[in-house]
SEMI-14410 format. One record per residue (C-alpha): y, x, z. Coordinates in steps of 0.05 Angstrom, whole numbers, m for minus. Each point is the difference from the previous one (the first is absolute). Last residue first. Example, Ala and Ser with C-alpha at 12.3 -4.5 7.8 and 13.67 -1.06 7.14 Angstrom:
residues 2
+--------+--------+--------+
|      v |      u |      w |
+--------+--------+--------+
|    m21 |    273 |    143 |
|    m69 |    m27 |     13 |
+--------+--------+--------+
END
This chain:
residues 289
+--------+--------+--------+
|      v |      u |      w |
+--------+--------+--------+
|     12 |     14 |    212 |
|     47 |    m21 |    m54 |
|     74 |    m14 |      9 |
|      9 |    m64 |    m42 |
|    m70 |    m26 |     m2 |
|    m22 |     25 |     68 |
|     65 |    m23 |     32 |
|     m7 |    m72 |    m25 |
|    m73 |     m2 |     21 |
|     18 |     25 |     72 |
|     62 |    m51 |      2 |
|    m48 |    m58 |    m12 |
|     16 |    m45 |    m62 |
|      9 |    m70 |     24 |
|     48 |    m19 |    m56 |
|      8 |     52 |    m54 |
|     76 |     17 |     m3 |
|    m10 |     71 |     28 |
|    m43 |     18 |    m62 |
|     64 |     m3 |    m42 |
|     30 |     61 |     34 |
|     64 |    m20 |     34 |
|     16 |     73 |     20 |
|    m63 |      8 |     41 |
|     35 |     m1 |     68 |
|     46 |    m56 |    m21 |
|    m57 |    m44 |    m19 |
|    m45 |     24 |     55 |
|     53 |    m19 |     56 |
|    m15 |     43 |     60 |
|     16 |    m36 |     66 |
|     42 |     39 |     48 |
|      4 |     19 |     75 |
|     54 |     48 |     23 |
|     25 |    m18 |     70 |
|    m66 |    m12 |     30 |
|     m9 |    m43 |     62 |
|     31 |    m67 |    m14 |
|    m10 |     18 |    m73 |
|    m73 |     m8 |      5 |
|      8 |    m74 |     21 |
|     48 |    m16 |    m57 |
|    m42 |     34 |    m53 |
|    m60 |    m40 |     24 |
|     36 |    m67 |     m1 |
|     30 |     17 |    m71 |
|    m69 |     19 |    m27 |
|    m42 |    m57 |     28 |
|    m63 |     35 |    m21 |
|     14 |     64 |    m43 |
|    m40 |      0 |    m66 |
|     19 |     72 |    m17 |
|     51 |     49 |     27 |
|     32 |     26 |     64 |
|     43 |     61 |     13 |
|     16 |     22 |     72 |
|     54 |     54 |      6 |
|     20 |     51 |     51 |
|     70 |      9 |     31 |
|      9 |    m53 |     52 |
|    m70 |    m17 |     20 |
|    m20 |     74 |      4 |
|    m73 |     10 |    m14 |
|    m47 |     25 |     55 |
|    m62 |    m10 |    m42 |
|    m32 |    m44 |     54 |
|     64 |    m41 |      6 |
|      1 |    m15 |    m76 |
|    m74 |    m13 |      1 |
|     11 |    m52 |     57 |
|     62 |    m30 |    m35 |
|    m39 |    m13 |    m65 |
|    m62 |    m25 |     36 |
|     40 |    m51 |     44 |
|     45 |    m24 |    m59 |
|    m64 |    m14 |    m42 |
|    m32 |    m36 |     57 |
|     62 |    m44 |     11 |
|      0 |    m19 |    m75 |
|    m73 |    m26 |      2 |
|    m60 |     16 |    m43 |
|     14 |     77 |      9 |
|    m69 |     34 |      4 |
|     17 |     73 |      6 |
|    m10 |     62 |    m44 |
|     14 |     73 |     18 |
|     33 |     62 |    m30 |
|     47 |     48 |     40 |
|     30 |     68 |    m14 |
|    m33 |      4 |    m68 |
|     13 |     65 |    m31 |
|     48 |     37 |    m47 |
|     43 |     23 |     60 |
|      4 |    m71 |     37 |
|    m19 |    m66 |    m26 |
|     m3 |    m71 |     26 |
|    m51 |    m57 |     m1 |
|    m11 |    m72 |     21 |
|    m46 |    m46 |    m42 |
|      5 |    m72 |     25 |
|    m51 |    m52 |    m19 |
|      7 |    m73 |    m13 |
|    m22 |      9 |    m71 |
|     55 |     52 |    m15 |
|     59 |     29 |     41 |
|     20 |     73 |     m9 |
|     38 |     34 |     56 |
|     35 |     67 |     m5 |
|     31 |     45 |     51 |
|     56 |     45 |    m19 |
|     36 |     64 |     30 |
|     72 |      5 |    m22 |
|     26 |     52 |    m47 |
|      8 |    m43 |    m62 |
|    m50 |    m13 |    m58 |
|    m60 |     45 |     13 |
|    m41 |    m59 |     26 |
|      0 |    m31 |    m69 |
|    m49 |     48 |    m25 |
|    m45 |    m17 |     60 |
|     13 |    m72 |    m17 |
|    m31 |      7 |    m71 |
|    m60 |     41 |     25 |
|    m19 |    m46 |     58 |
|     10 |    m64 |    m44 |
|    m45 |     26 |    m58 |
|    m54 |     17 |     51 |
|      4 |    m65 |     36 |
|    m51 |    m32 |    m42 |
|    m54 |     51 |     19 |
|    m29 |     28 |    m64 |
|    m60 |     m7 |    m46 |
|    m10 |     22 |    m71 |
|    m49 |    m34 |    m46 |
|    m26 |     21 |    m70 |
|    m48 |    m37 |    m46 |
|     12 |    m66 |     38 |
|    m43 |    m59 |     20 |
|    m59 |     34 |     37 |
|     47 |     43 |     42 |
|     39 |    m64 |     24 |
|    m61 |    m39 |     20 |
|    m32 |     61 |     36 |
|     65 |     15 |     37 |
|      1 |    m72 |     27 |
|    m71 |      6 |     22 |
|     12 |     65 |     36 |
|     63 |    m25 |     38 |
|     58 |     48 |     m8 |
|     29 |     50 |     49 |
|     59 |     43 |     10 |
|     18 |     74 |      9 |
|     70 |     21 |    m15 |
|     10 |     73 |    m12 |
|     63 |     37 |     25 |
|     48 |     56 |    m20 |
|     54 |    m52 |    m12 |
|     15 |     23 |    m71 |
|    m75 |     10 |    m12 |
|    m19 |    m73 |     16 |
|    m75 |      3 |    m14 |
|    m35 |    m71 |     m1 |
|    m69 |     m4 |     30 |
|    m60 |    m47 |      2 |
|    m51 |    m17 |     54 |
|    m55 |    m47 |    m19 |
|    m12 |    m60 |     49 |
|    m62 |     m8 |     44 |
|     32 |     34 |     62 |
|     66 |    m40 |     m8 |
|      6 |    m31 |     71 |
|     29 |     59 |     35 |
|     59 |     44 |    m21 |
|      9 |     73 |     27 |
|    m74 |     22 |      3 |
|    m14 |    m40 |    m61 |
|     53 |     36 |    m41 |
|    m19 |     69 |     25 |
|    m74 |    m11 |    m14 |
|     16 |    m30 |    m70 |
|     46 |     57 |    m19 |
|    m53 |     51 |     22 |
|    m54 |    m35 |    m39 |
|     44 |      3 |    m63 |
|     11 |     74 |     14 |
|    m74 |     15 |      7 |
|    m18 |    m39 |    m60 |
|     47 |     40 |    m46 |
|     70 |    m26 |    m19 |
|     38 |     66 |     m6 |
|     67 |    m20 |     29 |
|    m17 |     23 |     71 |
|     51 |    m30 |     50 |
|     22 |     39 |     62 |
|     62 |     31 |    m37 |
|     17 |    m71 |    m23 |
|      8 |    m28 |     69 |
|    m42 |    m63 |      6 |
|     30 |    m69 |      5 |
|    m47 |    m58 |     16 |
|      9 |    m66 |    m34 |
|    m27 |    m70 |     16 |
|     m9 |    m40 |    m63 |
|     51 |    m26 |    m50 |
|    m29 |     20 |    m67 |
|     31 |     13 |    m69 |
|    m51 |      6 |    m55 |
|     22 |     33 |    m65 |
|    m42 |    m22 |    m57 |
|    m30 |     18 |    m68 |
|    m23 |    m41 |    m59 |
|     54 |    m54 |     m1 |
|    m18 |    m55 |    m51 |
|      8 |    m58 |     46 |
|     67 |     19 |     27 |
|     33 |     18 |    m66 |
|    m30 |    m64 |    m30 |
|     36 |    m44 |     51 |
|    m46 |    m32 |     50 |
|    m22 |    m74 |      4 |
|    m67 |     10 |    m33 |
|    m44 |    m59 |     20 |
|      8 |    m41 |     61 |
|    m74 |     m1 |     20 |
|     m4 |     75 |    m14 |
|    m28 |     33 |    m63 |
|     67 |      8 |    m36 |
|     m4 |     76 |      4 |
|     55 |      8 |     49 |
|    m28 |    m61 |     38 |
|    m66 |     39 |     13 |
|     43 |     56 |     28 |
|     32 |    m49 |     47 |
|    m66 |    m25 |     25 |
|    m22 |     72 |     12 |
|     63 |     10 |     40 |
|    m13 |    m62 |     43 |
|    m70 |     23 |     13 |
|     26 |     70 |     23 |
|     54 |    m35 |     42 |
|    m52 |    m37 |     37 |
|     m4 |    m75 |     m4 |
|     17 |    m47 |     57 |
|     68 |    m16 |    m33 |
|      6 |      6 |    m75 |
|     55 |     50 |    m19 |
|     59 |    m21 |    m43 |
|     16 |     57 |    m47 |
|     69 |     25 |     m9 |
|     14 |     21 |    m73 |
|     56 |     50 |    m18 |
|     13 |     20 |    m71 |
|     52 |     57 |      0 |
|     57 |     17 |    m47 |
|     43 |    m54 |     32 |
|      6 |    m43 |    m65 |
|    m68 |     21 |    m24 |
|     m4 |     42 |    m64 |
|     m3 |     65 |     40 |
|    m64 |    m21 |     32 |
|    m22 |     38 |     62 |
|    m56 |    m33 |     37 |
|     m6 |    m42 |     64 |
|    m55 |    m32 |     40 |
|      5 |    m32 |     68 |
|    m45 |    m12 |     61 |
|     21 |    m25 |     69 |
|    m36 |     m3 |     66 |
|     39 |     55 |     32 |
|      2 |     46 |    m59 |
|    m37 |     12 |    m65 |
|     43 |     23 |    m59 |
|    m35 |     11 |    m66 |
|     42 |     39 |    m52 |
|    m27 |     m6 |    m71 |
|      9 |     59 |    m42 |
|     18 |    m13 |    m75 |
|     11 |     66 |    m37 |
|     60 |     44 |    m10 |
|     45 |    m42 |     42 |
|     76 |      7 |     m3 |
|     42 |    m26 |     59 |
|     78 |     m4 |     m6 |
|     34 |     12 |     67 |
|     24 |     69 |    m21 |
|    m49 |     23 |    m51 |
|    m72 |    m10 |     22 |
|    m69 |     26 |    m20 |
|    m68 |    m25 |     20 |
+--------+--------+--------+
END
C-alpha cells in the first residue's frame, strides 16, 4: 500500500478484517469510491462463535449465504487480508525479543504471555513489532478463528488494532514541550498510554462502560505517573461515551484536557466522512501501521 498525502493508493486488493468487542467489519481500498474506502460492518448472530459468524460472512461473499452476495466486488474478490484484533496485549522490550521465529522463540512468547495474562491458554499467540517504540506487542487469537481466516486467504497478516493508534499518537507526542497522556475509546473499552524517550511510559486497557469509570481510570493513571495537572496534557479520541460530560468532569481536575477531532487531525481526508468508521481503521488507512 502506498499513500500520497491523504490519498490512498492500493497495489492489490487487501481486505481488512476488524474483530473487536463483539463487532466485526470488513473494509478495502477502492479509489473509485466516494470516500476511497469501502467499509462494511457485519451484524453478528448472537449465541454463535465469532469463527462461525466469520465463516457465514465468507459464504455471503461468494453468494452462498442465505442472504446472497451483499458485498461489493472489491470486498468479495480480495485474496489477501490484514486482520486487526482487539485481545489483551503484553508489551515486551524489543531488545528481549527474538525476531527469528523458530519454535523455541514462539514457545517463549507463549509462556511469557500466559504467565502475565490468564484465560487464553488455548489461544495462539501473535506479535506485532513496534520498532519506533522499541517494543513488541504480544496478543492472541482463537485457534478456530485463525483457521477460518487462513483457509480463506492466500496471504494473511495480523496486528493488534491499537498498533496504528500507538504509532500515530507517538508521532503526535512530539508537538509541544508538555508531557502527554492519551486515551483511546472503542467498544466500551479505554486504552490509556503515554510515551517517554522512544518507549511506552504506560500502556493498559480498562473496561469503561460508564463515564465515571473512565474518569476514575484516567485520573488514577495520571496520578500514578506523577503528571502535572496544570502543565501536562490529556488527549482523548475515539467513540467517547457522553463526551461533553466526560470532558467537563476531567477538566475539574486537569487544566489541559482535549478531544482529538479526526477530520481536522487528518486534514479533512475523505475517509473521515465514513459513518461509524473506528479511529484505528481510519489511522491505519491514512497513516499505515
